N, C-alpha and C positions, 0 to 999 in steps of 0.2 A: 497156608502159603508161606514159602521160605523167604528169607531176606534176599532182596535183589543183589546180584553181583555188582561190583563197582562199574560205573559208567555203562549201565545196562541199556540206556537209551541211545547209545552210540556204537552199535555193533558194526564191525568191518569185515569179520571173517569167522567162519566156523566150518572146518573141513577136516577130512582125513586124507586128502590128496596132497602129496608133497609138493608137486609142481604149482598147484593153486596157492598153497600156503606161502611158498617162496615168492611168487609173483605179487600177491596181495600185501604181504608184510613188507616186501621191498618198497612198495609205493608209499607206505606209511613211514618207514624208517629210511633205509638206504639199500642199494643193491647188495645182495648177499647170496651165498650158497648155503642151502639147507640140506643136511644129511641126517638120516634117522637110522638107529640101530636095528629096529624091527618095524618095518612098514605096516604090518597088520595091527600093531599096537599104537601107531601114531595118530595123533589128532591135535588140532590147535584151535584156540578161540581167542579172538582179538577184538577189543573195543578201543576206540580212540576218539579224542575230541581236541579241538584247538583252544588254547588260551593265549591270547595275544598272538605272537609269532611262534609260540612253542606248542607242544603237543603232550597231552596226558594220555597214558595207555594203561590198559589192563590186559594181561595175556595169561593163558593157561596152555601148558604143553603136556599132552598125554604121551607117554613113551619117551625114551631118551632122544634128544635132538641136539645137533650141533650146528651153530650158525657162524659162518665166516664172512666177514665183510669183503667185498670185491673192489672197493674203492675207498680212498681216505675219507674219514668222516669230517664234516665241518660243523659238528655240533657236540654238545656235552650230553651224556645220558645219566640220569639218576635212576637207580634201581632199588626197589624195596621188595624183598622176597617175603611173601605171605605164607608159602608152603613149598616144600621141596628144597632144591638147592641149585646154584649155578656156579660153574667154574669160568672165570673171566681171565683172558690173556690179552694184554695190550702192549703197545710200545713202552709203557711206563711201569709194567709189573704184572703180577698175577694175583688173583684173589678168589677164594671160595666163600660164597655167601649163602648161609642157610636161612631157615625160617626165622623171621624177625630181624634179620640183618640187612645191611644196605651196602651199596658201593657206588662210586662215581667214576664214569668212563670219560676220559678227556678226549678231545679231538686228536686224531692221529692216523698213521698209515695202516696199523695192524689191529685187528680185533677178532677174537674168537670166543664164542660163548658156548658152553656145553650145559644144557638143561637136564637135570635128573628127571625121571618119570614123575609126573604129577606136580611139576613146578608151577606155582602161581605167583605172579608179580604185578605190582603197579609201578609205573615208570614215567619219567618226563624226558622229553627231547627238547633241549635248549640250544638254539642256534648260537654260533660263536659271537655274532654281533650283538645278540641279546645280553650275553655275559659281559661283553666289553662295555655296553651301555650301563650295566649295573656298576661296573668299576667307576664310571664317570659320575654316577649319582653319589658314590661314596667319596668323591673328591680325589680320585686317583686315576691313572691310566696304566693299563698293563704294558710292561716293557716288551712283551713278546707273547707268543702263544701260551695260554694258561694251561698248566699241567696240575690237575688235582690229584691228591693222594687217593688211591683206590679204596683203601679201608676207611670205614666210618666209625668213629669213636662212639661208645655208649653215651647217650645224652646229647648227641649232635642235634641241632634244632631242625634241620631241613627235612628229615624223614617224617616228623610229625606234621610239618607244613605240607608235605606232599599228600599225606592222608587228608589233611584239611582241604586241600585243593580238590581232591577227588570227591570228598563228601559234599563240598559246596556245590560242585557241578550237579551232583545227584539230587540236590534239594530242589532244583528247578523242574517242576513237574511237566512243564511244557516241552522239555527237551531243547529249549532255546536258551543259550547262555548269553546274557547281555555282554556286548563287547567290553564295556568298562569293567565289568566283574572279571572277565578273562585277563585283561591287562593288569589288574591289581593282583590277582593270584600269581601271575607270572612275575611281577615285580617283587612281591614278598618272597617267593621261592628263590629267586636269583640272589636277592640280598642275603637271605639266610645261608645260602650255599657259600657265598663269598666271605661272609663273616665267620662261618662255623666250620668250614672244611679246609684243612691245610692244603696249600697249593703254592706254586712258584708263580709270581715273586712274593706273595704275601707271607710265605713261610719264613723267609729271611727277616721280614719286618716284624713279625709277631713272636718269633721264637728265639731262644738264646743262642742258637748255633751261629747265626750271623755270618759275617764275611769269613771268620776263621773256619767255621764248619764247611763253608762253600769251598774254600781253598783246600782244606784237608781232604774233602771228598775227591777233588781232582788228583791229589797225590796218591791216595789209596786206589783210585780207579786206574791210574797208570800202572801201579804195581800189579793189580789183578789182570789187566790186559796183557802185560808182559809175561805173566806166569799164572794162567788160569788154574793150573793144577795145584797151586800152593795150598798148604793146609793151614795157613794163617787164619786165625779167628778174627772177628770184628774188633775185639779188644786189642789184639796184637797190632792190627792195622792202625787203630786209633793211637796207640803208644808210638808207633813208628812215625805217624804224622804229627805227633806232639799235641794231641788234644784228647779230651775225654771221650769215652764211647758214646755218650749222649750227644755231644757236639758233632761227632762224626756221623751218627745216624741222622741227625737233623740236617747236616750238610748234604748227605746223599738224597734225602727226601726233597730238599730244596733244589739241588742241582740236577738230579736224575729222575726224581719222582718215584723212587723205590727205596728199598732197604739195602744195606750192605750185603746181606746174605743173598737176596734176590738178584742183585747186580752180579755177584760172584757166580751164582748158578748160571746166569745168562751167558757169561763169558765162557764158562766150561762147556755149555751146550753148543755155543758157536764153534769152539775148537773141535768138539766131537763131530759136529756136522761136517766140518771141513775134512777131517781125517777119514770119516766114513765115505765121503764123496770121492775121495782119492785113493781108497784102500785097495781096490781091485781084489785080487785073489789072495793077497799076502797077509791080511790081518783078520782077527776075530773081534766080534763086538765087545766081549768082556775085556779083552786086552786094551782096546781103545778107551773103554769107559774108565778103567783103572788109571790109564795114562793121563786122562783128563781130570782126574781127581774124584771120580764117583766110586765110592766104596760099596754101594748097594746096586746091583744090576737092575733089580725090579724098579727101584725109584728112578734110576737113569732112564729106563725105557718109558716110564710114565711121563716124566718131565719132558723128554724128547718129543713124545707124541703131542703133548700139550703145546709145545713150542712150534713144531713144524707140521703138525697135522698128519704125520706118517710115522711108522715105527723105524727104529734104527736098522732093522733087518731089510726094510724096503729100500732105504738109502744105500745100504751096502750092496744089495742085489743089483740095483741100478748101476752102481759103480762097476761091478763085475761084468755086467752086460756091455757097458761102454768099453771096458778094458778088452773084452773078448772080441768086440766088433772093430776095434782099432786096427788099421792096416799094419802089417808086420814088416813090410819092406818093399 
């Protein structure tokens, strides 16, 4: 007999039906749209259990699947990938996590996850008020919405504690987790997250960028917004702002929750989207991509689809249809 899968006493879903998977998983996490590349290859398995006010999850995706949130999240998600890979796009950046890697998804307006075939993960859903109470236990109060960095450094403590939480739940043979145990697992996991994962406002407090990095990030961001197609490197932007590259990078993580490069790419994509949406019959995709600073058309198409969920050609076609349908006089 094989080793039981994580949280095996708490099955919530096992299906190959896309609509059933979307509905059931939405009740556990939040309302979302589920798209699959090949319906005949699709299947999902989901286990979930409450710990305090939070939720531990185990999920398996057979076949490629894309999940897009339909409403702003009011919770933080911790993901630890056991097999496969997931591409994450949020308001605060993007991240690809493979087997053995982790990421932190902060509350926000936008979330898109693309699971590679055979992806297996354990995760935790932490409500915003639970994270805020964790701050209070540490003797501080968040100045505003907490924005965690997506990427997780090697040696970060919380992925190991997420595994510990799952293993602890599985040790209760009755399938009944004592409430006190659940609350303690939640408390320890939240504390490790707050102390070990870079985030705003703690990033400013714990790292060397400080106020100078925060201000420099604002200067550089204004330059990138004014001219997204600029070829300026992060190092050049740092020199123009009068700080070191490290200070600028830390300032961007603190202020915007992302890197200089990711922020720059986002501004270029926004400009390309505006131009494609208004191009009508007059422009070609390659021409717009180059004008927005993208030197590689394939990478532009990939990044655009990750950002907007459609291809550049779909946006351009819609623009041409609108242009054709517009009254002429």
